[in-house]
C-alpha positions as CSV (number, residue, x, y, z in Angstrom):
1,M,18.3,1.7,4.7
2,N,16.6,5.1,4.8
3,A,13.2,5.3,6.4
4,P,10.6,6.6,4.0
5,N,8.7,9.8,4.9
6,R,5.6,11.5,3.7
7,S,7.5,13.9,1.4
8,N,8.2,11.1,-1.1
9,A,4.9,9.3,-0.6
10,F,2.4,8.5,-3.3
11,P,-0.9,6.5,-3.5
12,L,-0.5,2.8,-3.6
13,A,-2.7,2.9,-6.8
14,M,0.2,4.5,-8.6
15,A,2.8,1.9,-7.7
16,G,4.1,-0.3,-10.6
17,E,3.7,-4.0,-10.9
18,G,6.5,-5.8,-9.0
19,E,7.5,-2.6,-7.1
20,P,8.3,-3.1,-3.4
21,V,6.8,-0.3,-1.3
22,R,6.3,0.5,2.4
23,V,3.0,2.0,3.8
24,V,3.7,5.4,5.3
25,S,0.2,6.7,5.9
26,I,-3.5,5.7,5.7
27,L,-5.9,8.5,4.7
28,G,-9.6,8.4,5.4
29,G,-11.6,8.0,8.6
30,S,-11.5,5.5,11.4
31,S,-13.5,3.0,9.4
32,M,-10.9,3.0,6.7
33,A,-8.0,2.6,9.2
34,L,-9.9,-0.3,10.9
35,R,-10.6,-2.0,7.6
36,V,-7.0,-2.0,6.4
37,A,-5.7,-2.9,9.9
38,E,-8.0,-6.0,9.7
39,L,-6.2,-6.9,6.5
40,G,-2.9,-6.6,8.3
41,L,-1.8,-3.5,6.4
42,N,-0.4,-1.0,8.9
43,V,2.0,1.9,8.7
44,G,5.4,0.3,8.1
45,S,4.1,-2.7,6.3
46,E,6.1,-3.8,3.3
47,L,4.1,-4.7,0.2
48,I,4.7,-5.7,-3.4
49,V,2.3,-4.9,-6.2
50,R,1.6,-8.3,-7.8
51,Q,-1.0,-7.5,-10.3
52,R,-3.1,-4.6,-11.6
53,Q,-6.7,-5.2,-12.4
54,G,-8.3,-2.1,-13.9
55,S,-8.3,0.5,-11.1
56,G,-7.7,-2.3,-8.4
57,L,-4.6,-4.0,-7.3
58,V,-3.4,-7.4,-6.0
59,V,-0.7,-6.7,-3.4
60,G,1.4,-9.2,-1.5
61,R,2.7,-9.0,2.0
62,G,4.9,-12.0,2.7
63,E,3.0,-15.1,1.4
64,T,-0.4,-13.3,1.7
65,R,-2.1,-11.6,-1.2
66,F,-4.9,-9.0,-1.0
67,A,-7.1,-7.6,-3.6
68,L,-7.8,-3.8,-3.1
69,G,-10.2,-1.6,-5.0
70,G,-9.0,1.6,-6.6
71,G,-10.6,3.8,-4.0
72,M,-8.9,2.1,-1.2
73,A,-5.6,1.9,-3.0
74,H,-5.7,5.7,-3.5
75,K,-6.1,6.2,0.3
76,I,-3.0,4.2,1.2
77,L,0.2,6.3,0.9
78,V,3.4,4.4,0.2
79,A,7.0,5.1,-0.5
80,R,9.5,3.1,-2.6
81,I,11.8,0.8,-0.7
82,E,15.4,1.7,-1.6
83,D,17.9,-1.1,-1.6
C-alpha cells in the first residue's frame, strides 16, 4: 500500500459517498486541530464518507460516525486509499 502524500490531497468535502480516504493534513489554527482531534480524527485516520447532507458530510471511522459541517470538511485534506 502506498502512503498518501499532500500532492494528491483534496478537501474531505470533495470526497464521494462510499469513498475510503485517509487524512493527510488538517488546515486551520490550533482550535481547529484540537476540535478534530477531540473527534478522533488525526493525520493518518481512515474514513469513509457515508452520506452527504448539503455542504456537510457524515463520515465513518470504524463503527463511529461523525457529522461535519462544510467549513470543517474543507479544512481536512484527505487522499484516496488505493487497494
